[in-house]
C-alpha positions as CSV (number, residue, x, y, z in Angstrom):
1,X,105.4,222.4,2.8
2,X,108.2,220.2,1.5
3,X,109.8,220.2,5.0
4,X,106.4,219.2,6.5
5,X,106.1,216.3,4.1
6,X,109.6,215.1,4.8
7,X,109.0,215.3,8.6
8,X,105.7,213.4,8.2
9,X,107.5,210.7,6.2
10,X,110.2,210.5,8.8
11,X,107.7,210.0,11.6
12,X,106.0,207.2,9.6
13,X,109.4,205.4,9.2
14,X,110.2,205.7,12.9
15,X,106.8,204.2,13.8
16,X,107.3,201.4,11.3
17,X,110.7,200.7,12.8
18,X,109.3,200.3,16.3
19,X,109.1,196.7,17.5
20,X,105.7,195.0,17.3
21,X,104.7,193.7,20.7
22,X,102.6,190.5,20.6
23,X,99.4,190.5,22.5
24,X,99.5,188.3,25.7
25,X,98.0,184.9,25.1
26,X,95.8,183.2,27.7
27,X,95.8,179.4,28.2
28,X,93.1,177.7,30.3
29,X,93.8,174.4,32.0
30,X,90.8,172.0,32.5
31,X,91.2,169.8,35.6
32,X,89.3,167.7,38.2
33,X,91.8,168.6,40.9
34,X,89.8,171.4,42.4
35,X,91.8,171.2,45.7
36,X,95.0,172.0,43.7
37,X,93.8,175.5,42.6
38,X,96.1,177.5,44.9
39,X,99.1,175.3,44.2
40,X,98.9,175.8,40.5
41,X,98.0,179.4,40.7
42,X,100.6,180.4,43.4
43,X,103.5,178.0,42.9
44,X,103.5,176.3,39.5
45,X,102.1,178.7,36.9
46,X,104.1,181.8,38.1
47,X,107.4,179.9,37.3
48,X,106.3,179.3,33.7
49,X,104.9,182.9,33.3
50,X,108.1,184.4,34.5
51,X,110.0,182.6,31.7
52,X,107.2,183.2,29.2
53,X,105.8,186.7,30.0
54,X,103.7,186.7,26.8
55,X,101.6,183.7,28.1
56,X,99.1,183.9,30.9
57,X,97.8,180.5,32.3
58,X,94.5,180.0,34.1
59,X,93.8,176.9,36.2
60,X,90.1,176.3,35.9
61,X,89.1,173.0,37.8
62,X,85.7,171.2,38.0
63,X,84.6,169.0,40.9
64,X,86.0,165.5,40.4
65,X,82.7,163.6,40.1
66,X,81.5,166.2,37.5
67,X,84.7,166.5,35.5
68,X,84.1,163.9,32.7
69,X,80.6,165.2,31.9
70,X,81.5,168.8,32.1
71,X,84.6,168.4,30.0
72,X,82.8,166.4,27.3
73,X,80.1,169.1,27.1
74,X,82.8,171.8,26.7
75,X,84.7,169.9,24.1
76,X,81.6,169.2,22.1
77,X,80.5,172.8,22.3
78,X,84.0,174.2,21.5
79,X,84.4,176.0,24.8
80,X,87.1,173.8,26.5
81,X,90.4,175.2,27.4
82,X,93.6,174.6,25.5
83,X,95.1,172.3,28.1
84,X,93.2,169.2,29.2
85,X,94.1,167.3,32.4
86,X,93.9,163.7,31.3
87,X,92.7,160.8,33.4
88,X,94.6,157.5,32.7
89,X,93.7,154.9,30.1
90,X,90.3,154.6,28.5
91,X,88.5,157.9,29.3
92,X,91.3,159.9,27.7
93,X,91.9,157.4,24.9
94,X,88.3,157.8,23.9
95,X,88.7,161.6,23.8
96,X,91.7,161.1,21.5
97,X,89.8,158.7,19.3
98,X,87.0,161.3,19.0
99,X,89.7,163.9,17.9
100,X,89.3,166.0,21.0
101,X,92.9,165.5,22.2
102,X,95.9,166.3,20.0
103,X,98.7,163.8,19.1
104,X,101.8,164.7,21.2
105,X,104.0,161.8,20.0
106,X,106.5,164.2,18.5
107,X,106.7,166.6,21.4
108,X,110.5,166.7,22.0
109,X,110.3,166.2,25.7
110,X,108.4,162.9,25.4
111,X,111.8,161.2,25.4
112,X,112.0,162.0,29.1
113,X,109.3,159.4,29.9
114,X,109.6,155.6,29.9
115,X,107.1,153.3,28.1
116,X,105.6,152.4,31.4
117,X,105.1,156.1,32.2
118,X,103.4,156.7,28.9
119,X,101.3,153.5,29.0
120,X,98.2,155.2,30.4
121,X,98.1,157.8,27.7
122,X,99.0,155.9,24.5
123,X,97.0,154.1,21.8
124,X,96.8,150.3,22.0
125,X,99.2,150.0,19.1
126,X,101.7,152.1,20.9
127,X,102.0,154.6,18.0
128,X,100.4,157.7,19.4
129,X,100.9,159.5,22.8
130,X,98.2,162.0,23.6
131,X,99.2,163.5,27.0
132,X,102.3,164.4,28.9
133,X,102.6,162.0,31.9
134,X,102.6,164.0,35.2
135,X,102.3,161.7,38.2
136,X,101.2,158.5,40.0
137,X,99.6,158.3,43.4
138,X,99.8,155.6,46.0
139,X,96.8,154.3,48.0
140,X,96.8,153.7,51.7
141,X,95.3,154.9,55.0
142,X,96.0,158.1,56.9
143,X,95.6,158.1,60.7
144,X,95.5,160.6,63.5
145,X,98.7,159.8,65.6
146,X,97.4,161.8,68.6
147,X,94.2,159.7,68.8
148,X,96.2,156.5,68.4
149,X,98.6,157.6,71.2
150,X,95.7,158.7,73.4
151,X,93.9,155.3,73.0
152,X,97.2,153.4,73.1
153,X,96.5,151.8,69.7
154,X,99.1,150.2,67.5
155,X,99.2,150.7,63.7
156,X,97.4,147.7,62.2
157,X,99.2,145.4,59.8
158,X,96.6,142.6,59.4
159,X,92.9,142.8,58.6
160,X,92.0,141.4,62.0
161,X,94.2,144.1,63.7
162,X,92.5,146.8,61.5
163,X,89.0,145.7,62.6
164,X,90.1,145.5,66.2
165,X,91.4,149.1,66.0
166,X,88.1,150.3,64.6
167,X,86.2,148.5,67.3
168,X,88.4,150.0,70.0
169,X,87.9,153.5,68.7
170,X,84.2,153.0,68.5
171,X,84.0,151.6,72.0
172,X,85.8,154.7,73.4
173,X,83.1,156.8,71.8
174,X,84.9,160.1,71.4
175,X,85.9,159.7,67.7
176,X,84.5,158.4,64.5
177,X,86.7,155.4,63.6
178,X,86.6,155.7,59.8
179,X,86.1,159.0,58.0
180,X,84.4,158.1,54.7
181,X,80.9,158.6,53.2
182,X,79.1,157.0,50.2
183,X,77.2,160.0,48.9
184,X,79.6,160.7,46.0
185,X,80.0,156.9,45.4
186,X,83.4,157.1,43.8
187,X,85.1,157.1,47.2
188,X,83.6,153.7,48.0
189,X,85.3,152.3,44.9
190,X,88.5,154.4,44.6
191,X,89.3,154.7,48.3
192,X,87.8,151.5,49.4
193,X,87.6,148.7,46.8
194,X,90.7,149.7,44.8
195,X,92.6,150.4,48.0
196,X,92.2,147.1,49.9
197,X,91.3,144.9,46.9
198,X,94.8,144.3,45.5
199,X,95.8,142.2,48.6
200,X,92.9,139.9,47.7
201,X,93.3,139.6,43.9
202,X,97.1,139.7,44.1
203,X,97.7,143.0,42.3
204,X,98.9,142.8,38.7
205,X,98.4,139.0,38.4
206,X,94.7,139.5,39.3
207,X,94.3,142.5,37.0
208,X,95.9,140.6,34.1
209,X,93.6,137.6,34.7
210,X,90.5,139.9,34.3
211,X,91.8,141.3,31.1
212,X,92.5,137.8,29.7
213,X,89.1,136.5,30.9
214,X,90.7,134.0,33.3
215,X,89.1,135.7,36.3
216,X,85.7,137.2,37.0
217,X,84.5,139.9,39.3
218,X,82.2,137.2,40.8
219,X,85.2,135.3,42.0
220,X,85.9,134.9,45.7
221,X,88.7,137.5,45.7
222,X,86.3,140.3,44.7
223,X,83.4,139.1,46.8
224,X,85.8,139.1,49.7
225,X,86.8,142.7,49.0
226,X,83.2,143.8,49.0
227,X,82.6,141.8,52.2
228,X,85.4,143.7,53.9
229,X,84.0,147.0,52.7
230,X,80.6,146.1,54.1
231,X,82.2,145.5,57.5
232,X,83.3,149.2,57.5
233,X,79.8,150.5,57.8
234,X,79.3,150.4,61.6
235,X,82.5,152.5,62.0
236,X,81.7,155.2,59.5
237,X,80.1,158.6,60.4
238,X,76.4,158.7,61.4
239,X,74.4,159.1,58.2
240,X,77.4,158.3,56.1
241,X,75.1,157.7,53.1
242,X,74.8,161.5,52.9
243,X,78.5,162.3,53.7
244,X,80.4,163.7,50.7
245,X,84.1,163.7,49.9
246,X,84.8,167.2,51.4
247,X,82.7,166.3,54.5
248,X,84.8,163.3,55.2
249,X,88.1,165.2,54.6
250,X,86.9,167.8,57.1
251,X,85.9,165.2,59.7
252,X,89.4,163.9,59.6
253,X,91.3,167.2,59.5
254,X,89.2,168.6,62.4
255,X,90.4,165.6,64.5
256,X,86.9,164.1,64.8
257,X,87.8,160.9,63.0
258,X,90.8,158.6,63.6
259,X,91.4,156.9,60.2
260,X,90.9,158.0,56.6
261,X,91.1,155.5,53.7
262,X,92.5,157.4,50.8
263,X,96.0,157.9,49.3
264,X,99.0,160.1,48.9
265,X,97.1,162.8,47.0
266,X,95.7,164.0,50.3
267,X,99.1,165.0,51.8
268,X,98.9,168.7,50.9
269,X,95.4,169.3,52.0
270,X,95.8,167.3,55.3
271,X,99.0,169.0,56.2
272,X,97.5,172.4,55.6
273,X,94.3,171.8,57.6
274,X,95.2,169.2,60.3
275,X,96.5,170.4,63.7
276,X,97.6,166.9,64.8
277,X,100.4,164.5,63.8
278,X,99.6,162.6,60.7
279,X,100.6,159.0,60.1
280,X,100.0,156.5,57.2
281,X,99.8,152.7,57.0
282,X,99.5,150.2,54.1
283,X,96.3,148.3,53.2
284,X,96.1,145.4,55.8
285,X,97.0,141.9,54.8
286,X,95.6,138.5,55.9
287,X,98.5,137.6,58.2
288,X,101.8,139.2,59.1
289,X,104.5,138.4,56.5
290,X,102.1,138.2,53.6
291,X,103.2,140.3,50.6
292,X,101.6,143.7,50.4
293,X,100.0,144.8,47.2
294,X,99.6,148.6,46.8
295,X,97.7,150.6,44.1
296,X,100.5,152.8,42.7
297,X,98.3,154.3,40.1
298,X,99.3,156.2,37.0
299,X,97.0,159.0,37.8
300,X,97.3,162.2,35.9
301,X,98.7,163.7,32.7
302,X,98.2,166.9,30.5
303,X,96.9,166.8,27.0
304,X,96.1,169.5,24.4
305,X,92.7,170.4,23.0
306,X,92.9,169.3,19.4
307,X,91.0,172.5,18.6
308,X,93.1,174.8,20.8
309,X,92.9,178.4,19.7
310,X,96.5,179.0,21.0
311,X,98.1,175.8,20.1
312,X,101.7,177.1,19.9
313,X,101.5,178.5,23.4
314,X,99.9,175.3,24.6
315,X,102.7,173.3,23.2
316,X,105.3,175.6,24.8
317,X,103.6,174.9,28.2
318,X,103.5,171.2,27.6
319,X,107.2,171.1,26.5
320,X,108.0,172.9,29.8
321,X,106.1,170.1,31.6
322,X,108.5,167.5,30.2
323,X,111.5,169.2,31.9
324,X,113.3,168.2,35.2
325,X,112.4,171.7,36.5
326,X,108.7,171.0,36.2
327,X,109.1,167.4,37.6
328,X,110.8,168.7,40.8
329,X,108.5,171.7,41.1
330,X,105.3,169.6,40.7
331,X,106.3,166.7,43.0
332,X,107.3,169.1,45.8
333,X,104.4,171.5,45.3
334,X,102.0,168.6,45.3
335,X,103.7,166.0,47.7
336,X,102.1,162.6,47.1
337,X,102.0,163.1,43.4
338,X,105.1,161.2,42.3
339,X,106.6,162.3,38.9
340,X,106.5,159.9,36.0
341,X,109.5,161.6,34.4
342,X,112.9,160.0,34.2
343,X,114.4,163.0,36.0
344,X,116.2,162.4,39.2
345,X,114.5,164.6,41.9
346,X,114.5,164.8,45.6
347,X,111.4,165.1,47.7
348,X,111.3,167.3,50.8
349,X,108.1,166.0,52.3
350,X,108.5,163.2,54.9
351,X,105.1,161.7,54.3
352,X,105.6,161.7,50.5
353,X,108.9,160.0,51.1
354,X,107.3,157.4,53.3
355,X,104.6,156.6,50.7
356,X,107.3,156.4,48.1
357,X,109.3,154.0,50.2
358,X,106.5,151.5,50.0
359,X,107.5,150.7,46.4
360,X,110.6,149.0,47.8
361,X,108.6,146.9,50.3
362,X,105.4,146.2,48.4
363,X,104.2,145.0,45.0
364,X,102.7,147.7,42.8
365,X,99.5,147.5,40.6
366,X,97.0,150.0,39.2
367,X,93.3,150.3,39.5
368,X,91.8,147.3,37.6
369,X,88.9,149.2,36.0
370,X,91.0,151.7,34.1
371,X,92.7,149.8,31.3
372,X,90.4,148.5,28.5
373,X,87.6,147.3,30.9
374,X,85.8,150.6,31.1
375,X,85.4,151.1,27.3
376,X,81.9,149.6,27.0
377,X,78.4,150.0,28.3
378,X,77.7,149.7,31.1
379,X,80.9,151.5,32.1
380,X,82.8,149.4,34.6
381,X,84.4,152.3,36.5
382,X,81.0,153.9,37.1
383,X,79.4,150.6,38.0
384,X,82.1,149.9,40.6
385,X,81.2,153.3,42.2
386,X,77.6,152.3,42.3
387,X,77.8,148.8,43.6
388,X,80.6,149.5,46.1
389,X,78.5,152.3,47.7
390,X,75.5,150.0,47.7
391,X,77.4,147.2,49.5
392,X,78.5,149.6,52.2
393,X,75.0,151.1,52.4
394,X,73.6,147.6,52.9
395,X,71.3,147.7,49.9
396,X,73.3,145.1,48.0
397,X,75.2,142.0,49.1
398,X,78.8,141.3,48.1
399,X,77.7,138.4,46.0
400,X,75.1,140.5,44.2
401,X,77.8,143.1,43.6
402,X,80.1,140.6,42.0
403,X,77.3,139.2,39.8
404,X,76.1,142.6,38.6
405,X,79.6,143.8,37.7
406,X,80.5,140.6,35.9
407,X,77.1,140.4,34.1
408,X,77.6,144.0,32.9
409,X,81.1,143.5,31.8
410,X,80.2,140.2,29.9
411,X,77.6,142.1,27.9
412,X,80.3,143.8,25.8
413,X,83.8,142.6,26.8
414,X,85.1,139.6,25.0
415,X,88.8,139.0,26.0
416,X,91.3,138.0,23.5
417,X,92.2,134.5,24.7
């Protein structure tokens, strides 16, 4: 009996001495980049999980136009994931002010980002950073090189050349000149208004003038931009008012349309789906030799749910995102998303390198609705979606668009003179 007791005690000691294995933690990433699902799942996350076998990461995106609403509902209901993909400036700042995003100021890797890189995810007083900067994107136009060669078209540089190219494609009759619809509305503003507009309002100078109250959306530069957008309508797909973002992407990648107004974020999708040679060109200018202004927009970052259930694991993932390893991995896995890290990396994708080269030959700005000007009601960003689509649809004039936007902004925005 004594021997049995000793044996039992010995077994208990052995069991107690065995290592305690922690249960695998699962992190969920909320994002609007639903077309990036396979890239995150197959290329980015496996690298982190290999180094951190006790953490499993799930990328769970929502459609872009629905993301803000769905995310807010999840955060309010306590069902949002630990990691929150953060849009730049006001939308994410509001989440931080509502205590939905955690303060990441003291995350060690933040030193790897410049003040400019952090500017889209920092409080107005510069004291609190609430997301790890990931990438910027550059606006422009994709075109089908095979169609251009077939129709003997030259890449347009000026606005007149651009319209002449559209007219030539339409006259030929075999292809849709411009692959874009207005059903989702945001494309009309993001891929139209914010793409070509900087050449009219002179980039950062014009954006700063709006913030200071020295310029208005009813000014000629903005009315001119909507006038140019309205001129696109005859060259867009039949029934373009019902064409959604995925529809226009497909029209282009299937070779049914010649030109697609968009930006560098489309590279991965287009290279995967298109069977023709892809080309890109800058937003057209008034006359050759004019300076080109491009929207080089601080686009995407990653924050942490302030009520994250697995905060330590989430911080470990975010710290990894500040490393040169992630910067190189992300920028090459998602060509066209250019890292905001100070890390020196090399890009393998020719189109990404071509977009990036524009920084040396153009003047960069960001979308003029994102910083400060979309904090009030009515929301400027959403209003730009609405009126830009309406102008293209022909249900609103460019002058009316300018007046409605400025009247809405003036209801709540009082610039500090």
